C-alpha positions in Angstrom: 111.1 76.6 72.6 111.7 80.3 72.6 109.5 82.9 74.2 109.0 86.5 73.4 112.2 88.5 72.9 113.5 90.2 75.9 113.9 93.9 75.0 114.0 96.5 77.7 115.4 99.9 77.6 116.1 101.4 81.0 115.7 105.1 80.6 117.1 106.2 84.0 120.8 106.7 84.5 122.8 104.3 86.5 123.5 107.0 89.1 119.8 107.7 89.4 118.9 104.0 89.9 121.6 103.5 92.4 120.5 106.6 94.4 116.9 105.3 94.3 118.1 101.9 95.4 119.9 103.4 98.3 116.9 105.4 99.4 114.3 102.6 98.8 112.4 101.7 102.0 110.6 98.4 101.1 112.1 95.1 100.0 109.9 95.0 96.9 111.1 98.4 95.7 114.7 97.4 96.4 114.5 94.2 94.4 112.8 95.9 91.4 115.4 98.7 91.4 118.2 96.1 91.7 116.8 94.4 88.6 116.9 97.7 86.7 120.5 98.3 87.9 121.6 94.9 86.6 119.9 95.6 83.2 121.5 99.0 82.9 124.9 97.6 83.7 124.4 94.8 81.2 125.0 92.1 83.8 121.9 90.2 82.6 120.6 89.7 79.1 117.5 87.6 79.4 114.4 87.0 81.5 115.7 83.7 82.9 118.9 85.2 84.3 116.9 88.0 85.9 114.4 85.5 87.4 117.2 83.4 88.8 119.1 86.4 90.3 115.9 87.9 91.8 114.7 84.4 92.9 111.4 85.1 91.2 109.4 83.3 88.6 109.9 84.4 84.9 106.2 85.5 84.8 106.8 87.9 87.7 109.8 89.4 85.8 107.6 89.7 82.7 104.9 91.4 84.7 107.4 93.9 86.3 108.9 94.7 82.9 105.4 95.3 81.4 104.6 97.7 84.2 108.0 99.5 83.6 107.4 99.8 79.9 103.9 101.1 80.3 104.4 103.6 83.2 108.1 103.9 83.9 109.9 103.7 87.2 106.9 105.1 89.2 104.6 102.4 87.9 107.1 99.7 88.6 107.6 100.8 92.2 103.9 101.5 93.0 102.6 98.9 95.4 99.1 97.9 94.6 96.5 97.2 97.3 93.6 94.8 97.2 90.3 96.6 97.0 88.7 94.7 99.8 85.1 94.2 100.5 82.6 97.0 100.8 81.8 98.2 104.3 78.8 96.4 105.8 77.5 99.4 107.7 77.7 102.6 105.7 75.7 105.7 104.7 72.4 106.2 106.3 72.6 103.0 108.4 75.9 104.2 109.9 74.5 107.6 110.7 71.5 106.1 112.4 73.7 103.8 114.5 75.9 106.8 115.5 72.9 108.8 116.6 71.4 105.8 118.5 74.7 105.2 120.3 74.8 108.9 121.3 71.5 108.5 123.1 71.8 108.1 126.9 69.9 104.8 127.0 72.3 103.1 124.6 72.1 99.4 124.0 72.4 96.5 126.5 74.4 94.3 124.1 75.9 94.0 120.7 73.2 91.4 119.9 70.6 94.1 120.7 72.5 96.3 118.2 72.3 93.5 115.6 68.6 93.2 116.1 68.1 97.0 116.0 70.0 97.2 112.7 68.0 94.3 111.2 64.7 96.0 112.2 65.5 99.6 111.5 67.8 99.3 108.5 67.1 95.8 107.2 70.8 95.1 107.6 72.3 91.8 108.8 75.8 92.2 110.3 78.0 89.6 111.9 78.7 90.0 115.6 82.5 90.4 115.1 82.1 93.0 112.4 79.6 95.0 114.5 81.9 94.9 117.5 84.8 96.2 115.4 82.8 99.0 113.8 81.2 100.2 117.1 84.2 99.8 119.3 87.2 100.7 117.1 85.8 102.7 114.1 83.1 104.7 116.0 85.0 104.5 119.3 81.7 104.0 121.1 80.7 101.9 124.1 77.4 100.4 125.2 75.8 103.1 127.3 73.8 101.0 129.8 75.1 101.4 133.3 76.3 98.1 134.7 75.4 97.1 138.3 78.4 97.7 140.6 79.5 95.3 143.2 78.4 96.2 146.7 81.3 97.7 148.6 81.9 96.2 152.0 82.8 98.5 154.8 
């Protein structure tokens, strides 16, 4: 069984590829540049050889070659990032929370903040998420003064 023909034209010069390979910072960039160097030098002639040399699946090589054909070297070397989930507290709710945390009375607990968000913004947020947003993103602390231990003389 034969697959699609393997036809790739590497447009960059060998010197340019080797220079880019030398200056590449990430492993993923280095392995993709090395693949282009092998192709430019004529050391490999098909997808299977490339997959074996790179220790990658043939489908990965196909995907990389497709990116290279469509967008050139910059597209091949661009590292994609996962979009992630939408922020749980954003917009008006976030502004209300910032304003409320800035008030001197503050909150007694993160559970109280959860209840406040539910009542005032109809927003349900998990405790851990709320803690991370308040403590690390907003860099805020609960404002209620805690009782101090009695000092013994």
